[in-house]
N, C-alpha and C positions, 0 to 999 in steps of 0.2 A: 115593750115590745116580745118580751121572751114569755110573760105570763100564760099561761092556762091553765083555769081553774078547775086542776084535777090534783090526785096523787094516789100515791098507792095506799097509803095508812088510811088519808081521811075521805074527803070526798069523789069518789069511782071518776075516772074517768066514763065508764059504762054506762052510766046513767046521764048520760049528759045526751042531750041532742047533737047528732053527727055534726061537728064541724064542715065547714066550707073553705076550704083554701083559695084564698086569691089568685090570681096568677097575672106577675104585672106586665104590661101593655110592651112587648115586644116587638111593633107593628114595624120599625124600622128594617127586620131582619127577616120578616112576611117574602120579601122579593128572594131575597138570597134562599129561602127557605122552601121557594115554588119551582125557581130553577134546579134546584138540585132533584126535588121529586120529581121533572119532568127527565133530566137528565138520567138519574135513575131508569126512569121507565122506558128509558128509549133499550137504556141497556139490556134491562130484561127481557123486553121481546126479542132482541139480537138475540139474545142467548137461549131462548126456547124455540127461538124458529133455529137456531146449530140443532139442536135437542131433536125435536120434530124431524128436521131435513135427514138428523143420522139414523133415524127410523127406518124413514121411509127408504133409504137405499138399502140396509139391512133387509129389510122387508121383501122389496121388488124385487133385488139379485138372490132372493133363498141364501142368505150367508147363512155360516156354518154355525151351530148352538152355541160353542168357545169363542169367545171374543179370543182376539190374537193379535190384535194387530191396531194401528189408528184408522178410523171410520173417516173414509175422503166424503169431499161432499158431492152430488149427484150431477149428474150431466145433461146434457139437450135439452129438452122442452123443460123438463121439471129444475134441471138446475136453472133454467131462465129465470122463471116461477120465484123459486129463493131469494135467486140474487136482486129482481124487484122487488119483495120484501124487505129484502133489508136496504137496499139504497131510500124505495120509499120514508121505510122507517127512520134513517137519517136525515131527512130533508126536513121530515114532519119534527123530529127533535130541535134542528138549527133553527125553525121556524117558530116553536114554544116560545126561545127567549123575549122574542119580537113582540109575542103578544102580550106574554106575561107581563111585560114594563106599562103596556096602558090599559090593563085592570087591576098593575098594582094597589091602588088609591082601590079602586072600589072591592077588592077582594081585604084590603085589609080594613076597612067598617065591621067588618064582624070580629074582629078583636083577637085577642091569646087566649085560647083553653085547656084545661087540665086535659082534655082529651087530645089536643094538638101536642101536647107534648109528650103526654103519655106514647105516642104513635112514632113521635121522635124520638125515643128513648129504644122503645122496641125495636124502629127499622137497625138505629147504631147496634144494639144488642147482637142481629144478626148477621147484617152484613159495613159494620163500624171499621173493620181495619180493609174492605173494599173502601169505602168512602172516604179514607183517611186517603187510601194511594192514589187518588181517582181525585184529588181537589174537590170533593165534592161539599157544598155550603152545607148539606145536612149532618156531615161528621160533627159532634157535638165536643167542644172544646174542656179540659179539664179546668174548675172551677171554685173555690169555697160560695157556700150560697145563704141566706137569709130571709122566709119568707118568699122566695122562690124569686130574689135576686142577688145578682154578682155581691159579695162583700169582699170589701180590699181593707187590708191593715194601717193603711192609713186614715181610715173611717173613723173620728173621735165620737164617737159616739159609741162605736166600739168598744176601740179604750178604757173608755168609764167604766162601761156596760161589765168587761173584763175584771177592773177593780172592785170593784161592786161586789163583784163575784168570787172577790177572794182570788184573782190569779187562774180561777177552772173554767173550762171549756171540755165543753164534751163535743167529739166531729161523730157522724153520723156516717156511713159509708154504703151509702145504697148495692143493692144486687144486680146481676146481671139484667138485661134488657129494662132497665127502671132507671127513676131518677128520685131526682131529691124531694120532689112533692110526697110523692108514693109513700114516704114513711107513714104518712094520715091514711088508717085505713078504721074505717068503721067508727070513723067519729073519735080517732084516738090516735096521736106521734108522742111513741114512747120518746123520742127526741123532748121537746117540749112541754112533756110532762113531767120525766125527771128533770129538767134546769128548774121547774117552779117548785119541787118537792125538795132538792138538794144543793138547787143555790147553781147551778152549770149556767153557762152560757153555750146556748147549742147551737154549730153550727155544721152545714150539711154540704156535704162534697157532690159533686153533679162533675160525671167522667163519660167515656164512651166505651161500652161495657163490649165490644165486639175486638178490640184492641188485645192486644196478647195481656195477659195481667201481669206479667213482668214491665211491661211497658208503662201500664197504668201505676205499677208498682214503684219503678223508679222516679215519675213523675208527681207521683204524689208525694214521695222523699224530699225533692226538690223542689216541690212548689207549699211544702210543709218549713225548709229551709229556711225557705223567705219570709213567709210569711210571718211565723216567730219571731226571725229577727228582728221583725219591725215593730212587732207587740210585745216588750221586754215583759207587758204586763201580765203574759200568760207563762203560768209559774206547774201548772197543774195541769198535763193533757190526758182524757180519757176518750179513745175510743170503742163505737159501736157499732157494730157492721153488719150488714144481711149478706146472708149466702156470700156469693162473688165476693161481695166488698171484704169480706172477713178474709180471702187469700189476698186481697190487694192492698189491706193494712197489711200481714204478714211479710208481705214484696217488699212493701215500703220501708219496714223495719228493718228487713235485711239490708236494705239499697242504704238506709241512714247508718247501720252499721259500718260499713266497708266505706261511705265518704265522710264518716266522723260528724256529723249533722248533730248540730248541740238539741235539737227538740228532742231526740231521742232519749236523752236522760231528762225530758220533763215528762215521758210516758209513763203513767202510774198504772193505768187498768187497761184491757182489751177483751171486749167481749165479744164473743160470737155467737149469733142468730144460725140457724140450719147450713152452714158454711161448711163443703164439700173438702175438707182438710185433703181427703183423699182420694176426690173424684167423685161423679156421676155416673152409676148405672146406667144411666137412662142413656150418654154422649156415649160411652163403650160400647152398646147395645146397639144404637145410631152409629155406629163405627165398624160394627160386624155383617149390617144391613147394607152399607155401601159394597163392602169387601162381594158380599154376595151378588150384587145385583152387575158386578164385573162382571161374574164367570160367563155369563149367554151375552150372544152379538146383540138378542134383541133387547135384552133388559140393559144392557151398559150406557147407552144412551139415557135411561132414565136415571144410574146411579151421580150423572153428573147435577143431577138437582139435591145430592147432598155433600156435594160441595159447595153451597151456599153456605153453610153451617162458619161463620167466621171464626178468628183466631182465638176472640175470649172461649166462644163455646166446645172447640176444639183441645184449652186446655183444663177445662173442665172432665176431661176425660179421668186421670191419673191426680190433679189436683197443681199443675206446673207454677212454679213460683219466682224460679231465676232466669235472663235468657240463652241459659247451657241448655235446662229442659226442652226445649224446641227448636232454638237456631240450624242444628246441625240433623232435621229430623222431617222427612214425610206427613205433614198431618196427615192427611186420608187415608195414610198405608196402615194395615197393621201392627204393632206394636206393644211389646210389655211395656209394664212403668222400671223407669229409670232415670227416674227424677235424682237431683241432691238432693238428701238429707235437707230441711229450713228447721233448725228448733225455735222454738217458741222464742221470745224475747227475753235476756235476764233481766234480773230486778223488776217484772212487770206482772200484775197481778192479772192470769190469765181464766177467762173462765168461756165456757160452752153451753150454749143451750141446744140441744137437738127433739126434734118434733116426729111425729107418729102418728099415724089416723086410727091405729086402732087402741080400745079401750085397754086394752091386757095385750103384757110380749107374747110373740111369736116369733117364732123363728122367720115364717115369711114376711110377717107384718115389719123389721125388726132392720131385717138382713134385704128385703128385696122391694117394699112398698116403703115403709120407712114415711116420709112426710109426704108423699107422694114426686118428689125429686130425688134426693139426698136420704141415704141410708144411717140408720143410728153410728153406728162405727165409723164412719166418717164425720158425721157433723161432730162427735168426741171426739175425733185427732185418735180412737184406736187404731191398731194395723196391729196385725202378725210376725209383722218383721221389726225388731225392736227400733233401725234407726229410723224408721219413718214413725212408729208409733210415740207422742208428741206428752203421752206421761202426765196429762191432766189429775190435777188432786180430785177424787172422788165429792169434795165439798164444792167446790169449783165447777161440776156436771148438774145439769137439770134436764130432762127428759119432761116433754110436756103431749099427754097422751091426748085423742079426737082430736088431735090441731096437723093443720097441711102447712106445705110449706112457707105459705103468705101469712097463716094467722098467724104465726108466731111476735108478728108485729101489732098483734091486737089483743093477745089472751090476756086476760086479769093476772094467771099465775106468773105468765112468764115477765108482764112485768113488775110482778111484786117481787121477784125474784131477785130480778135487775136492780131495783131498788136497794135488796138487802145488800148483796154484793157491793156496788160501791160507796154504801158509807160501810159497811167496813175496810175498804182498800188495805187489803192483808195481802202484798206482795205472795206468788206463788214458793 
């Protein structure tokens, strides 16, 4: 079940044909997913109508250059047109659910695909908090998975596999807008390969990356608490996390320590792949753009599009890990880095892989471009303020060059370093 005929010292995964990950048949969920899509589409149309109407009113009334207040709706004939668009959109939305019931069986014949799973993960990454707030069935629930299927701690096969592995489990935590299946890249899956080479049982987390990182972190802590309590064979836990997943894992450790969860004592290794420990420049730039667009009455309606960004995305501005980092803040206002410092978990061997698209080190490529999304200092936990600096030992750091944010999932040199780190298993 866990075998992949590859290793970082023997037959390299990269010389084998690309693997094709099977997606389990979840046709029972297809009608809910379709209804969720219809609901989301209707609400998106209404939102765009609001934006267009606001721009129409501003331009038609020759509004001032500076946005000084709330934009009202249009009136008269123009207002009636926009009201009718909204009414028809709502009626169509109500009718879609009825039509979907009739055609659900026919649509299910196409079966689930990796592309559908990826699209669902992307929607959750961008709008996941909104999907939860509106009870949209497209919202992804948090669960542990293997081979694209939910796995439960009461599964006898899982108990047997963990016993055979000497109690060693490797938990894989994906990044923003991704899912458990997307660890497979260019025919290689770090989790499966490391499990084969080092004898771990790989388990994959699937979660809604559009929610606040701290919400996912607290939920993961609780999920692990229940899971490990029902799986006493699990004596040694390692976590391999990509991008946002590393922040979720650190948040989970924080909340596990607060609650006194037993699984925290079983955690031996925590490995970060391109994790923005101190945020990402792209999100900070997006926040500045949003503020600039609001300066003019003509561009202010467009600035609403910037508010599509989910709570998970805005948490990436500075790397928020706990509820207090965002509870008293307006997500879309300009703000400085005022996070609560969260150190790395004690007694755990922590490692970090950073990436840069450049072949050699320069200020621009390392501190601005990085891997295309995350800069080197952020990925390595380095910060000019000592209270935020993670203090990772240089022997626990690795920089992959000519490597993008996603290619850290399949680079041979990254895989070899992971294998060496997890073999040594020496706490920081």
